[in-house]
C-alpha positions in Angstrom: 38.7 53.8 138.7 37.9 50.4 140.1 37.7 49.0 136.6 41.0 50.4 135.6 42.6 49.5 138.8 41.4 45.9 138.5 43.1 45.7 135.1 40.0 44.9 133.1 39.2 46.2 129.6 36.0 48.2 129.2 34.1 45.3 127.4 34.2 42.9 130.4 34.6 45.4 133.2 31.0 45.5 134.4 30.7 41.8 135.0 34.2 41.7 136.7 33.2 44.6 139.0 29.9 42.9 139.8 31.8 39.7 140.7 34.2 41.5 143.0 31.7 44.0 144.5 28.3 42.5 143.8 27.5 42.0 147.5 26.7 44.8 149.8 29.6 45.2 152.1 27.3 44.9 155.1 26.2 41.4 153.8 29.7 39.9 154.2 29.9 37.8 157.3 33.2 39.1 158.5 32.0 42.7 158.1 28.8 41.8 160.1 30.9 40.4 162.9 33.2 43.3 162.9 30.3 45.7 163.0 28.8 43.9 166.0 32.1 44.2 167.9 32.4 47.9 167.0 28.8 48.5 168.1 29.6 46.9 171.5 32.7 49.1 171.8 30.7 52.2 170.9 28.1 51.2 173.6 30.9 50.8 176.2 32.3 54.2 175.2 28.9 55.9 175.4 28.2 54.2 178.8 31.6 55.3 180.2 30.8 58.9 179.0 27.4 58.8 180.7 28.9 57.2 183.9 31.4 60.0 184.1 28.7 62.6 183.8 26.6 60.8 186.5 29.6 60.6 188.8 30.4 64.3 188.4 26.7 65.3 188.9 26.7 63.3 192.2 30.1 64.7 193.2 29.1 68.3 192.5 26.0 67.9 194.6 28.0 66.5 197.6 30.5 69.4 197.3 27.7 72.0 197.3 25.8 70.3 200.2 28.9 70.3 202.4 30.0 73.8 201.4 26.5 75.3 202.2 25.8 73.2 205.3 26.3 76.0 207.8 24.5 78.7 206.0 20.9 80.0 206.7 18.1 78.9 204.3 18.0 82.4 202.9 21.8 82.5 202.1 21.6 79.0 200.6 18.8 80.0 198.2 20.6 83.2 197.4 23.8 81.4 196.4 22.1 78.5 194.6 20.0 80.8 192.4 22.7 83.4 191.6 24.4 81.8 188.6 21.7 79.5 187.1 20.8 80.4 183.5 17.2 79.5 184.2 16.6 80.8 187.7 12.8 81.2 187.2 12.4 77.5 186.2 14.5 76.4 189.2 12.5 78.5 191.6 9.2 77.3 190.1 10.3 73.7 190.5 11.3 74.4 194.1 8.2 76.4 194.9 6.1 73.2 194.4 7.8 71.9 197.5 8.0 75.1 199.4 6.3 73.5 202.4 9.4 71.4 202.8 12.5 73.7 202.9 15.0 70.8 202.8 13.4 69.6 199.5 13.6 73.2 198.1 17.4 73.2 198.8 17.8 69.7 197.5 16.2 70.6 194.2 18.2 73.8 193.9 21.5 71.9 194.6 20.5 69.4 191.9 19.9 72.2 189.4 23.2 73.9 190.2 25.1 70.7 190.0 23.5 69.9 186.7 24.4 73.3 185.3 28.0 72.9 186.4 28.3 69.4 184.8 26.7 70.7 181.5 29.3 73.4 181.2 32.5 71.6 182.5 32.1 68.0 181.3 32.4 67.3 177.5 28.9 66.9 176.0 28.8 66.4 172.2 25.2 67.6 172.0 26.3 71.1 173.1 28.3 71.6 169.9 26.9 74.4 167.7 25.5 73.6 164.3 28.6 74.8 162.5 30.8 72.2 164.4 28.2 69.5 163.7 28.2 70.4 160.0 32.1 70.3 160.0 32.0 66.6 161.0 30.9 65.8 157.5 33.9 67.5 155.9 37.1 65.5 155.1 39.2 67.7 157.5 39.9 65.1 160.2 37.9 62.9 162.5 36.1 63.6 165.8 36.0 67.3 165.4 33.6 67.9 168.3 36.1 66.5 170.8 38.7 69.3 170.6 35.8 71.8 170.5 34.4 70.4 173.7 37.8 70.3 175.3 38.2 74.1 174.6 34.6 74.9 175.7 34.8 72.9 178.9 38.3 74.0 179.7 37.4 77.7 179.6 34.2 77.0 181.5 36.1 75.1 184.2 38.4 78.0 184.7 35.4 80.4 184.7 33.6 78.2 187.2 36.7 78.0 189.4 37.2 81.8 189.4 33.5 82.4 190.2 33.8 80.0 193.2 37.1 81.4 194.3 35.6 84.9 194.4 32.7 83.8 196.6 32.3 85.1 200.1 31.3 81.6 201.3 34.4 79.8 202.7 33.3 76.3 201.6 32.6 77.5 198.0 36.0 79.3 197.9 37.7 76.0 198.8 35.9 74.3 195.9 37.1 77.1 193.6 40.7 76.7 194.8 40.6 72.9 194.2 39.0 73.3 190.8 41.5 75.9 189.7 44.4 73.9 191.0 43.3 70.7 189.2 42.7 72.7 186.0 46.0 74.5 186.0 47.8 71.2 186.9 46.1 69.4 184.0 46.5 72.2 181.4 49.9 73.7 182.5 51.8 70.8 184.0 50.5 67.4 183.1 50.0 68.0 179.4 53.5 69.4 178.6 55.1 66.8 181.0 53.4 63.8 179.1 54.4 65.4 175.8 58.0 65.7 176.9 58.2 62.2 178.3 56.7 60.8 175.0 59.2 62.7 173.0 62.1 61.5 175.1 61.0 57.9 174.8 60.1 57.8 171.2 62.0 60.7 169.6 58.7 61.8 167.9 
């Protein structure tokens, strides 16, 4: 196709193609410079993603700490181990510091906050194998992003409903705030931005 497109006859096509495309693309100076810029942009994007996860992890810990502050040690442990997928592991980790009750609670809060962040903040490593395989198909780019938006969107609503149904007042407040934010984002902000963009651009 390159030979025909370049307008060369078959007899001298090979040398012509070698002349045009003899170098590896990655050996061309402009491409090297462009690749370096893209790598930096990729690093910044990855760092911002990681920073957002760290922020959420710290924020969730603070919310839990404040919500559970007035509860007894028994009630704190009971709540913090109720929804973890790996309760045994969390308890074993905390049992190592059982002589220090504050450290037990601190570790359990970290585990709960980490579990919430894993399920409610996009994490492309969580995509199942079929989604990862679909990245290689010519069906569009960044296929894991919409998958993660659906996964974390449903998980955010589930987390908010679980918190809203809690008997602990502080946890119920967290649930109300989480659900309010999710409903505003999904049900109000998205269609509003879409409508504004249409009015401004006609597209």
